[in-house]
Every structure is written in structure tokens, then in C-alpha cells.
C-alpha positions as CSV (number, residue, x, y, z in Angstrom):
1,M,183.1,119.5,197.8
2,S,181.6,122.8,197.5
3,T,184.0,123.6,194.7
4,S,182.8,120.6,192.6
5,T,179.1,121.5,193.1
6,D,179.8,124.9,192.2
7,K,181.5,123.8,188.9
8,V,178.5,121.6,188.1
9,K,176.0,124.4,188.7
10,G,178.1,126.6,186.7
11,Y,178.1,124.0,183.8
12,F,174.4,123.7,183.9
13,Q,173.9,127.5,184.0
14,R,176.1,128.0,180.9
15,N,174.7,125.0,178.9
16,W,171.1,124.7,180.3
17,F,169.7,125.3,176.8
18,K,171.7,122.6,175.1
19,I,171.0,120.1,177.9
20,G,167.2,120.8,177.6
21,I,167.3,120.2,173.8
22,A,169.2,117.0,174.3
23,L,166.6,115.8,177.1
24,I,163.8,116.6,174.7
25,L,165.4,114.5,171.8
26,V,166.0,111.6,174.1
27,F,162.2,111.7,175.1
28,I,161.1,111.6,171.6
29,A,163.3,108.8,170.7
30,L,162.1,106.7,173.7
31,K,158.5,107.5,172.9
32,K,158.8,106.3,169.2
33,D,160.5,103.1,170.2
34,L,157.7,102.3,172.6
35,S,155.2,103.0,170.0
36,F,156.9,100.8,167.5
37,R,157.1,97.8,169.9
38,I,153.4,98.1,170.8
39,N,152.4,97.9,167.1
40,L,154.6,94.9,166.5
41,N,152.8,93.1,169.3
42,S,149.3,93.9,168.1
43,P,147.5,91.4,165.9
44,V,147.3,92.2,162.2
45,R,143.7,92.7,160.9
46,L,142.9,92.4,157.4
47,E,139.9,94.3,155.8
48,Q,137.3,91.8,154.5
49,P,135.3,92.8,151.3
50,P,131.6,93.5,152.0
51,P,129.4,90.4,151.5
52,R,127.8,90.0,148.1
53,P,124.1,90.0,148.0
54,S,122.7,86.6,147.0
55,T,121.2,86.8,143.4
56,P,118.7,84.2,141.9
57,A,120.0,81.5,139.7
58,R,118.7,83.2,136.6
59,Q,120.6,86.4,137.2
60,Q,123.8,84.5,137.9
61,E,123.7,83.1,134.3
62,K,126.2,85.0,132.0
63,E,124.3,87.7,129.9
64,P,124.8,87.5,126.2
65,T,127.2,90.0,124.7
66,R,125.5,92.9,122.9
67,E,126.6,94.2,119.6
68,R,128.1,97.7,119.8
69,Y,126.1,99.0,116.8
70,T,122.9,97.9,118.5
71,E,123.7,99.8,121.8
72,N,124.7,102.9,119.8
73,S,121.4,102.9,117.6
74,N,118.5,104.6,118.6
75,P,115.9,102.2,120.4
76,Q,113.1,101.1,118.2
77,P,109.6,102.1,119.4
78,T,107.4,98.9,120.4
79,A,104.3,98.0,118.8
80,Q,102.2,100.0,121.4
81,E,104.3,103.1,120.8
82,L,104.0,103.0,117.1
83,P,101.5,105.4,115.7
84,A,98.5,104.2,113.7
85,P,99.4,104.0,110.1
86,T,97.5,106.3,107.7
87,E,95.4,104.2,105.4
88,R,96.3,104.7,101.8
89,F,94.4,103.5,99.0
90,D,96.1,100.8,96.9
91,F,94.0,98.9,94.1
92,S,96.5,95.9,94.8
93,S,95.7,95.7,98.4
94,A,93.6,92.6,99.5
95,A,92.7,94.6,102.7
96,S,91.2,97.4,100.6
97,S,89.1,95.2,98.7
98,R,87.8,93.4,101.9
99,R,87.0,96.7,103.5
100,E,85.3,97.9,100.3
101,I,87.2,101.2,100.4
102,M,85.9,103.5,97.8
103,A,88.5,105.4,95.7
104,I,86.1,108.4,95.4
105,D,86.1,108.6,99.1
106,L,89.8,108.7,99.4
107,L,90.2,111.0,96.5
108,E,87.8,113.5,98.6
109,E,90.4,113.5,101.3
110,V,93.0,114.8,98.8
111,D,93.6,118.7,99.0
112,E,91.3,120.5,96.5
113,G,94.1,122.4,95.2
114,T,96.2,119.2,94.4
115,I,93.3,117.9,92.5
116,R,92.6,121.0,90.5
117,A,96.2,121.3,89.6
118,Y,96.4,117.7,88.4
119,I,93.3,118.4,86.0
120,Q,95.1,121.3,84.7
121,R,98.4,119.6,84.3
122,F,97.0,116.7,82.0
123,A,94.1,118.3,80.4
124,R,95.9,118.8,77.2
125,V,97.2,115.2,77.3
126,A,93.7,114.0,77.7
127,A,92.4,116.1,74.8
128,S,95.1,114.8,72.5
129,E,94.4,111.2,73.5
130,Q,90.7,111.8,72.8
131,K,91.5,112.9,69.2
132,K,93.8,110.0,68.6
133,F,91.9,107.1,70.2
134,G,88.3,108.4,70.5
135,I,88.1,108.2,74.2
136,P,86.3,111.0,76.2
137,A,88.9,113.3,77.7
138,S,86.7,113.4,80.9
139,I,87.0,109.5,81.2
140,I,90.7,109.7,80.9
141,I,91.1,112.4,83.5
142,A,88.5,110.9,85.8
143,N,90.2,107.4,85.6
144,A,93.7,109.0,86.4
145,L,92.1,110.8,89.3
146,L,90.5,107.9,90.9
147,H,93.6,105.3,90.3
148,S,96.3,107.8,91.3
149,L,94.4,109.8,93.8
150,A,95.4,113.0,91.8
151,G,99.1,111.7,91.6
152,T,99.5,111.2,95.4
153,S,99.4,107.4,95.4
154,E,102.6,105.4,95.6
155,M,102.1,103.7,92.3
156,S,101.9,107.1,90.5
157,E,104.9,108.7,92.1
158,P,108.1,109.3,90.1
159,G,109.9,106.0,89.5
160,A,106.6,104.1,88.8
161,N,104.4,106.7,87.1
162,N,101.6,104.3,86.8
163,H,98.5,106.7,86.9
164,F,95.9,104.0,86.0
165,A,96.9,101.0,88.3
166,I,97.5,98.9,84.9
167,P,98.7,95.5,85.9
168,C,101.3,93.4,84.0
169,T,100.0,91.1,81.2
170,H,101.6,88.3,79.4
171,D,102.4,90.7,76.4
172,W,103.7,93.4,78.6
173,Q,107.6,93.7,77.9
174,G,108.4,97.0,79.7
175,P,109.7,97.5,83.2
176,Q,107.5,96.6,86.1
177,R,107.1,97.1,89.8
178,T,105.5,95.2,92.6
179,F,102.8,96.7,94.8
180,G,100.9,94.6,97.3
181,G,102.5,91.4,96.1
182,K,101.2,92.0,92.5
183,C,103.0,93.1,89.3
184,Y,102.2,96.6,87.8
185,R,103.6,98.2,84.9
186,Q,106.2,100.9,85.4
187,Y,106.8,103.9,83.0
188,E,109.5,106.3,82.2
189,N,107.0,109.3,82.9
190,A,103.5,110.1,83.3
191,W,102.8,110.8,79.6
192,T,103.8,107.3,78.7
193,S,101.3,106.0,81.3
194,F,98.6,108.1,79.7
195,R,99.4,106.8,76.2
196,D,99.6,103.1,77.4
197,H,96.3,103.6,79.1
198,S,94.8,104.6,75.7
199,F,96.2,101.5,74.1
200,Y,95.0,99.3,76.9
201,I,91.3,100.4,77.0
202,T,90.9,100.3,73.2
203,T,92.4,96.9,72.3
204,G,92.0,93.2,73.3
205,A,89.0,92.7,75.5
206,F,88.3,96.4,75.6
207,A,88.3,96.8,71.8
208,P,84.4,97.1,71.7
209,L,84.5,100.4,73.7
210,R,85.9,102.2,70.6
211,Q,82.4,101.9,69.1
212,L,81.1,104.4,71.7
213,S,80.9,108.0,71.0
214,D,83.8,110.0,72.4
215,T,81.3,112.4,74.4
216,D,79.4,109.5,76.0
217,Y,81.2,109.4,79.2
218,K,78.4,107.6,81.0
219,G,78.5,104.8,78.4
220,W,82.5,104.6,78.7
221,A,82.2,104.4,82.4
222,E,79.6,101.6,82.4
223,A,81.7,99.7,79.8
224,L,84.8,100.0,81.7
225,E,83.2,98.6,84.7
226,K,81.6,95.7,82.8
227,A,84.9,94.8,81.1
228,G,86.6,94.6,84.4
229,F,89.1,97.5,84.0
230,S,89.5,97.9,87.9
231,P,88.6,95.6,90.8
232,Q,86.9,98.6,92.4
233,K,83.2,98.1,93.0
234,N,80.8,100.6,91.3
235,L,83.6,101.9,89.2
236,A,81.2,103.5,86.8
237,R,79.3,105.4,89.4
238,Q,82.7,106.7,90.8
239,L,83.8,107.9,87.3
240,I,80.6,109.5,86.7
241,R,80.7,111.3,90.1
242,V,84.2,112.7,89.5
243,I,83.3,113.9,86.1
244,E,80.4,115.8,87.3
245,K,81.8,117.1,90.3
246,Y,84.7,118.7,88.4
247,R,82.8,119.4,85.2
248,L,85.2,117.3,83.3
249,A,82.5,116.7,80.4
250,E,83.2,120.2,79.2
251,M,86.6,118.9,78.1
252,D,84.8,116.4,75.7
253,K,83.3,119.4,73.7
254,R,86.7,120.7,72.7
């Protein structure tokens, strides 16, 4: 009996490390099996999505599809965000006539250097037209300054070149442009506009003006207003004021 016991002890002493490892592996296997069984017996819990907030009936309606180019474009300012437009004189504008905007007042807002440069640019043209048609050069320049605002009005800019706001007539066969809903003559260049102005105020209803002296700028100014050259009120007074302010009458003595 003691011999068998001694053999068993000897066996355990020689193989104690292997036996310990085997016991640990058996323990781990039994623990995993127990955990697996417990999980099988547990009820399955499904995760529920969070409740959706209630939305009003109007918000539940399907929104209209937006065009991509609209989304990619810059947002347009609202009427309240838009800056107040700068008022620009236009003889064809009904609003201008209602407010009785004076061309001479708007001309005074133009830079003085721009006005002087305009006078110098067309002085020789005005002198040439005076010799050919008997119109005071001062009247030609003053009329152009008022009606084109020294070449800054939209009607006188390149592409239209109408420096005197001359409208279309039944006998006009040249190109035309629309400003303020009305038809106005269009010219190839500024010189053509000056030449047509000379023809315009010396023929037809304006033919009697040729009887006036080519140095009588006051007589011409009053005659142009009386003949209805422009819808501007007090046209004669405005023309005379421009002529005297810029000493344009000195051009008539050449």
C-alpha cells in the first residue's frame, strides 16, 4: 500500500507542472461552457430607434425640389437690402418730368473736369457747324451739355451716341434705340449726332430759326424752347445759364 502511494507521490512530483496546466485548461473550458449556456437562456433585446419628434402637418408635406444652379448661385439681395438707385437724368423718363428735374441741376453734379474736357473735345465741331448752318456754336455746345450731361448720360454713351436726345420721327430711316419706353435715334459716332442735330433744328418746324443771327444765343435759346425742342421746362433759361457760366459765347465770335 505504501509502495503504491509512494509511486503516486513520485508521479505528481515529477509531473506537477503538466498536471497544473491541464487543470487550468479544464477550468477555462468549463467556465466558457457555463457562460455560453447562460447567454442562450437570456431573452434577446432589440434596440429600438429613438422616437421621432412630432412635426406639424405643413412640415410633413414634401418640399419642392430645388434646381442645382439656383443653389449654387449667389443669393440675391431682398428689396430692403438693395441700395437706393442713383437718380440719373433721362429726358425720356416720365418720372423725371413729374418731379420736374432740371437738367442744369444734374449737370452741376458732373465733375467740373469732365465738363471742361467735353467742351474742349467738341469746340471745333461746334464751330464747323456754326459756319455751315448758322447755328451759334455756344447753343450747340450748351444743348449737348444739357442733354448728354457732358457725355455721361446713357443715351450719349458709345453704342447710342445721341448727344441731344433727338427722338425718332416718321422720316428717320437710321438705327434707333429705346430709352424709357420711347424711341430715340442712334448714331455711329458723336460727330454724326452733332451733324444730325444741325439738320434737325434748321429744317421742318425749326426752319424759321435760321433767320436768327449766329451770335444771338439768347434768341436761339428762346426759339428752341418755343418750338418744343425738348420736354424740359425753362429750356431757354437753362441754355443761357450754361452758356454764361462756361463763357461759351466767346466761341460765337470766331
